[in-house]
KESENU-321944 format. One record per residue: x negated, y negated, z of N, C-alpha, C, O, CB in turn. Coordinates in pm, 1 decimal, padded with zeros to 6 digits. Glycine has a CB too. Layout:
% residues N
+----------+----------+----------+----------+----------+----------+----------+----------+----------+----------+----------+----------+----------+----------+----------+
|       nu |       nv |       nw |      cau |      cav |      caw |       cu |       cv |       cw |       ou |       ov |       ow |      cbu |      cbv |      cbw |
+----------+----------+----------+----------+----------+----------+----------+----------+----------+----------+----------+----------+----------+----------+----------+
|        X |        Y |        Z |        X |        Y |        Z |        X |        Y |        Z |        X |        Y |        Z |        X |        Y |        Z |
...
+----------+----------+----------+----------+----------+----------+----------+----------+----------+----------+----------+----------+----------+----------+----------+
% end
This chain:
% residues 55
+----------+----------+----------+----------+----------+----------+----------+----------+----------+----------+----------+----------+----------+----------+----------+
|       nu |       nv |       nw |      cau |      cav |      caw |       cu |       cv |       cw |       ou |       ov |       ow |      cbu |      cbv |      cbw |
+----------+----------+----------+----------+----------+----------+----------+----------+----------+----------+----------+----------+----------+----------+----------+
| -00200.6 |  00366.4 |  00659.5 | -00146.0 |  00500.4 |  00655.7 | -00246.9 |  00599.6 |  00598.1 | -00251.4 |  00715.2 |  00640.1 | -00017.5 |  00502.4 |  00574.2 |
| -00327.5 |  00554.8 |  00502.7 | -00428.2 |  00644.0 |  00444.6 | -00536.7 |  00676.0 |  00547.0 | -00583.6 |  00789.6 |  00554.5 | -00490.7 |  00580.5 |  00318.5 |
| -00576.5 |  00577.1 |  00625.4 | -00674.7 |  00602.2 |  00731.3 | -00618.8 |  00700.9 |  00832.6 | -00691.1 |  00787.0 |  00882.7 | -00714.6 |  00470.8 |  00801.2 |
| -00491.7 |  00688.3 |  00862.2 | -00427.0 |  00781.9 |  00954.6 | -00429.9 |  00924.5 |  00898.6 | -00457.9 |  01019.7 |  00971.4 | -00281.2 |  00738.4 |  00982.0 |
| -00400.9 |  00938.4 |  00769.1 | -00404.6 |  01070.2 |  00705.1 | -00545.5 |  01128.2 |  00708.4 | -00563.2 |  01249.7 |  00716.3 | -00354.7 |  01061.1 |  00560.1 |
| -00646.5 |  01039.8 |  00702.2 | -00785.8 |  01083.7 |  00704.8 | -00834.8 |  01108.7 |  00846.9 | -00941.8 |  01166.3 |  00866.5 | -00874.6 |  00980.6 |  00637.2 |
| -00757.1 |  01066.0 |  00945.9 | -00796.3 |  01085.9 |  01084.8 | -00907.1 |  00992.7 |  01129.1 | -00986.6 |  01027.7 |  01216.4 | -00839.3 |  01227.1 |  01105.5 |
| -00913.3 |  00874.0 |  01070.0 | -01015.7 |  00776.6 |  01107.8 | -00950.6 |  00646.1 |  01150.8 | -00838.4 |  00614.8 |  01111.2 | -01113.5 |  00751.9 |  00991.3 |
| -01022.6 |  00571.1 |  01232.1 | -00977.1 |  00438.2 |  01271.8 | -01058.3 |  00336.6 |  01193.1 | -01179.8 |  00350.1 |  01178.5 | -00991.7 |  00415.5 |  01426.6 |
| -00990.0 |  00235.2 |  01142.8 | -01059.1 |  00131.3 |  01067.4 | -01022.4 | -00004.9 |  01124.1 | -00918.3 | -00021.8 |  01187.6 | -01024.0 |  00139.2 |  00916.9 |
| -01109.5 | -00101.1 |  01099.9 | -01083.1 | -00239.3 |  01134.3 | -01097.7 | -00321.0 |  01006.7 | -01201.9 | -00317.6 |  00941.2 | -01179.3 | -00290.4 |  01247.0 |
| -00993.7 | -00393.6 |  00972.5 | -00998.6 | -00477.7 |  00854.1 | -01047.1 | -00615.8 |  00893.4 | -00998.7 | -00675.1 |  00989.8 | -00860.6 | -00485.4 |  00785.3 |
| -01142.7 | -00665.8 |  00818.1 | -01196.3 | -00800.0 |  00842.4 | -01199.4 | -00875.3 |  00711.4 | -01220.3 | -00816.6 |  00605.2 | -01338.1 | -00794.1 |  00905.9 |
| -01179.1 | -01002.5 |  00719.0 | -01184.7 | -01088.7 |  00602.5 | -01303.4 | -01183.0 |  00618.0 | -01321.6 | -01243.3 |  00723.8 | -01051.9 | -01167.8 |  00584.5 |
| -01383.5 | -01195.8 |  00514.0 | -01497.6 | -01285.2 |  00515.1 | -01470.6 | -01397.4 |  00415.5 | -01468.1 | -01375.1 |  00294.5 | -01629.7 | -01209.3 |  00480.9 |
| -01450.7 | -01516.6 |  00467.1 | -01408.7 | -01630.2 |  00384.2 | -01503.3 | -01655.2 |  00267.4 | -01457.7 | -01685.2 |  00157.0 | -01399.0 | -01755.4 |  00468.9 |
| -01632.5 | -01643.6 |  00289.1 | -01727.0 | -01674.0 |  00180.7 | -01725.9 | -01569.6 |  00068.5 | -01779.5 | -01594.8 | -00039.4 | -01867.1 | -01685.2 |  00237.1 |
| -01666.1 | -01453.9 |  00092.6 | -01655.2 | -01352.0 | -00011.6 | -01524.5 | -01362.1 | -00090.2 | -01505.9 | -01292.6 | -00190.1 | -01667.0 | -01214.3 |  00049.9 |
| -01435.3 | -01447.9 | -00044.9 | -01307.4 | -01463.5 | -00113.0 | -01320.0 | -01565.2 | -00226.4 | -01392.3 | -01664.3 | -00216.7 | -01197.9 | -01506.9 | -00013.5 |
| -01246.9 | -01536.7 | -00333.8 | -01246.1 | -01627.6 | -00447.9 | -01119.2 | -01711.5 | -00444.7 | -01020.2 | -01672.0 | -00383.0 | -01256.8 | -01549.4 | -00581.3 |
| -01121.3 | -01825.6 | -00509.9 | -01002.1 | -01910.7 | -00514.2 | -00886.1 | -01839.6 | -00582.0 | -00770.2 | -01870.6 | -00554.3 | -01032.6 | -02041.6 | -00587.0 |
| -00915.0 | -01745.1 | -00670.1 | -00809.4 | -01674.9 | -00743.1 | -00755.5 | -01553.5 | -00668.3 | -00658.4 | -01492.4 | -00712.9 | -00860.9 | -01631.6 | -00877.7 |
| -00816.5 | -01517.3 | -00554.9 | -00767.5 | -01403.5 | -00476.4 | -00628.5 | -01434.1 | -00421.7 | -00600.9 | -01546.0 | -00378.4 | -00865.1 | -01370.4 | -00360.6 |
| -00542.6 | -01335.1 | -00424.1 | -00407.9 | -01349.0 | -00370.5 | -00414.5 | -01313.6 | -00222.2 | -00453.5 | -01202.0 | -00187.7 | -00304.7 | -01257.5 | -00447.5 |
| -00376.9 | -01407.3 | -00132.9 | -00392.2 | -01381.5 |  00010.0 | -00306.1 | -01266.6 |  00061.4 | -00348.0 | -01193.8 |  00151.4 | -00359.5 | -01505.3 |  00086.6 |
| -00187.3 | -01249.2 |  00006.0 | -00099.0 | -01141.4 |  00049.3 | -00017.1 | -01096.9 | -00070.9 |  00052.8 | -01177.5 | -00132.3 | -00006.3 | -01186.7 |  00167.6 |
| -00025.6 | -00970.1 | -00104.0 |  00046.3 | -00916.2 | -00218.7 |  00131.1 | -00799.4 | -00171.4 |  00078.7 | -00698.8 | -00123.6 | -00051.6 | -00872.2 | -00331.7 |
|  00261.0 | -00813.1 | -00184.8 |  00353.8 | -00709.5 | -00141.6 |  00437.5 | -00665.2 | -00260.2 |  00478.4 | -00746.8 | -00342.8 |  00444.0 | -00759.8 | -00026.3 |
|  00462.2 | -00536.7 | -00267.8 |  00545.7 | -00483.8 | -00373.9 |  00681.4 | -00441.9 | -00319.2 |  00697.0 | -00417.8 | -00199.5 |  00477.0 | -00366.0 | -00442.3 |
|  00777.8 | -00433.6 | -00407.5 |  00911.4 | -00390.4 | -00368.6 |  00975.4 | -00315.4 | -00483.6 |  00963.8 | -00355.9 | -00599.3 |  00998.6 | -00510.6 | -00326.6 |
|  01041.9 | -00207.7 | -00452.2 |  01114.7 | -00131.7 | -00553.8 |  01260.5 | -00176.4 | -00559.6 |  01342.7 | -00111.4 | -00624.2 |  01106.3 |  00019.3 | -00524.9 |
|  01292.7 | -00285.5 | -00493.4 |  01430.1 | -00332.5 | -00484.1 |  01497.9 | -00355.1 | -00618.1 |  01613.0 | -00315.3 | -00636.2 |  01433.6 | -00458.0 | -00406.7 |
|  01428.7 | -00418.2 | -00712.7 |  01490.4 | -00447.4 | -00842.2 |  01518.8 | -00320.9 | -00921.2 |  01626.7 | -00307.6 | -00978.9 |  01401.1 | -00539.4 | -00923.2 |
|  01424.4 | -00227.6 | -00925.1 |  01446.4 | -00104.3 | -01001.8 |  01556.4 | -00021.0 | -00936.6 |  01633.8 |  00045.1 | -01005.8 |  01315.4 | -00021.8 | -01012.2 |
|  01563.3 | -00024.1 | -00804.1 |  01670.8 |  00046.6 | -00734.8 |  01806.2 | -00016.5 | -00768.1 |  01903.1 |  00052.9 | -00798.8 |  01647.0 |  00045.2 | -00582.0 |
|  01810.0 | -00147.9 | -00761.4 |  01934.7 | -00218.7 | -00789.4 |  01980.3 | -00196.4 | -00932.6 |  02098.2 | -00171.4 | -00957.2 |  01918.1 | -00367.5 | -00762.8 |
|  01887.4 | -00205.4 | -01027.4 |  01923.1 | -00198.9 | -01169.2 |  01947.4 | -00057.3 | -01221.0 |  02022.4 | -00038.8 | -01316.8 |  01815.0 | -00262.5 | -01250.3 |
|  01885.0 |  00042.5 | -01158.9 |  01895.2 |  00178.2 | -01213.9 |  01949.4 |  00280.6 | -01115.6 |  01989.8 |  00389.7 | -01155.8 |  01761.1 |  00223.2 | -01261.4 |
|  01950.8 |  00246.4 | -00986.1 |  01993.5 |  00343.5 | -00886.6 |  01883.2 |  00441.3 | -00848.1 |  01907.1 |  00537.2 | -00774.6 |  02112.4 |  00419.2 | -00937.6 |
|  01761.7 |  00416.5 | -00898.4 |  01648.0 |  00505.2 | -00869.7 |  01619.4 |  00510.1 | -00720.6 |  01627.2 |  00408.2 | -00651.9 |  01522.8 |  00459.0 | -00945.5 |
|  01587.0 |  00626.0 | -00671.9 |  01541.2 |  00646.4 | -00534.4 |  01421.6 |  00740.4 | -00538.3 |  01423.3 |  00839.4 | -00611.5 |  01655.7 |  00704.1 | -00443.3 |
|  01318.5 |  00711.2 | -00461.3 |  01201.6 |  00798.9 | -00460.3 |  01236.7 |  00936.6 | -00404.1 |  01318.5 |  00948.2 | -00312.8 |  01088.3 |  00735.9 | -00378.5 |
|  01175.2 |  01038.6 | -00458.3 |  01198.3 |  01175.4 | -00411.6 |  01094.2 |  01218.4 | -00308.7 |  01119.3 |  01308.4 | -00228.5 |  01197.4 |  01272.1 | -00529.4 |
|  00978.3 |  01154.8 | -00310.7 |  00868.8 |  01190.4 | -00220.3 |  00838.6 |  01069.4 | -00132.0 |  00811.1 |  00961.5 | -00184.5 |  00740.8 |  01235.6 | -00300.3 |
|  00843.0 |  01084.1 | -00000.4 |  00813.3 |  00972.2 |  00089.2 |  00670.6 |  00919.5 |  00067.2 |  00579.0 |  00996.1 |  00036.9 |  00831.9 |  01015.3 |  00235.9 |
|  00653.8 |  00788.9 |  00083.0 |  00523.5 |  00725.8 |  00059.6 |  00415.0 |  00787.0 |  00147.5 |  00303.5 |  00809.9 |  00100.4 |  00532.1 |  00575.3 |  00085.2 |
|  00445.0 |  00813.4 |  00272.0 |  00346.7 |  00873.3 |  00363.4 |  00299.4 |  01008.6 |  00310.5 |  00181.4 |  01041.6 |  00322.8 |  00406.9 |  00889.7 |  00504.9 |
|  00389.8 |  01087.3 |  00251.8 |  00353.0 |  01216.4 |  00193.2 |  00264.6 |  01195.7 |  00071.5 |  00168.5 |  01269.9 |  00051.3 |  00478.6 |  01296.8 |  00154.7 |
|  00296.0 |  01095.6 | -00009.6 |  00214.3 |  01064.5 | -00126.8 |  00070.7 |  01033.3 | -00085.2 | -00023.6 |  01081.3 | -00148.0 |  00274.4 |  00945.8 | -00204.6 |
|  00053.6 |  00953.7 |  00019.6 | -00080.9 |  00920.8 |  00068.8 | -00152.6 |  01044.3 |  00122.5 | -00271.8 |  01062.4 |  00098.0 | -00072.8 |  00813.8 |  00178.3 |
| -00081.7 |  01127.6 |  00194.2 | -00142.2 |  01250.8 |  00246.2 | -00187.9 |  01340.3 |  00131.3 | -00295.9 |  01399.1 |  00137.0 | -00042.2 |  01326.7 |  00336.7 |
| -00104.8 |  01350.6 |  00026.0 | -00141.8 |  01429.9 | -00090.4 | -00262.4 |  01371.5 | -00161.8 | -00350.5 |  01444.4 | -00207.3 | -00025.0 |  01440.1 | -00186.3 |
| -00265.3 |  01238.9 | -00171.0 | -00378.2 |  01170.5 | -00234.4 | -00507.9 |  01197.5 | -00158.8 | -00611.6 |  01223.8 | -00219.6 | -00352.1 |  01019.5 | -00242.0 |
| -00501.6 |  01190.8 | -00027.3 | -00620.1 |  01215.5 |  00053.8 | -00667.1 |  01359.5 |  00039.5 | -00786.8 |  01386.3 |  00029.0 | -00591.9 |  01183.7 |  00200.2 |
| -00571.1 |  01452.0 |  00039.3 | -00604.2 |  01594.1 |  00028.6 | -00670.1 |  01623.5 | -00104.6 | -00705.3 |  01738.3 | -00132.0 | -00479.0 |  01680.4 |  00045.6 |
+----------+----------+----------+----------+----------+----------+----------+----------+----------+----------+----------+----------+----------+----------+----------+
% end
């Protein structure tokens, strides 16, 4: 999404010899618990946050 905001195309590549045994292959975040426990909802869409960051 950040590349899209920047107007560029990127290709992601992984190089096995540059990876460490401690690297996490896939890391995903979720706001599910904080939403469930507090009722919190974001006020600014993530795509807008990225556009603002790029700007």
